[in-house]
Residue, then its C-alpha position, 0 to 999 in steps of 0.5 A: m168800133d172805130h180804131g181811130d179811137e185806140p190812142e184814147y184808150e191806150a192813154v187811159a191804160v197808160r195813166l192807170k198803169e202808172e197809178f196802180a204800178k205798185l199794186h197790179p201788173t200791167e197785164v191786169v190793168s190792160r185787161c181791166v181797161n178792155a173789160a171796162r170798154h167792152g162792158a160800157e159798150d154792151v150796156t150803154g152802146s158806147a164807151t167814152p175814154d172817160l167812162v172806161e177810165r172811171i170803170a177800170r179804176k173802180h175795178l182796180q181799186v176793188l182788186a187791190v182791196v181783195a188782194a189786201e184782205r187775202r194777204q191779211q187772212s193769210t198772215l193771220r192763218n200763218a200766225a195761228t199755226 
């Protein structure tokens, strides 16, 4: 991988960290960006910043839904006791 592309991926991480600041810690966003990048490389042989951003955003959205569902289930369990 050409390390000259790193600023492009860092820009993706910065955008997503801002977008998901109220939902996910910055470490989670960074891990999603890295996972999206490596996953795209494994599947397609390349990882454009645009593709990485779209994949990472979807992952972060799913994580937010799962977290909200868990909070709701926890609230319902606590109310039942």
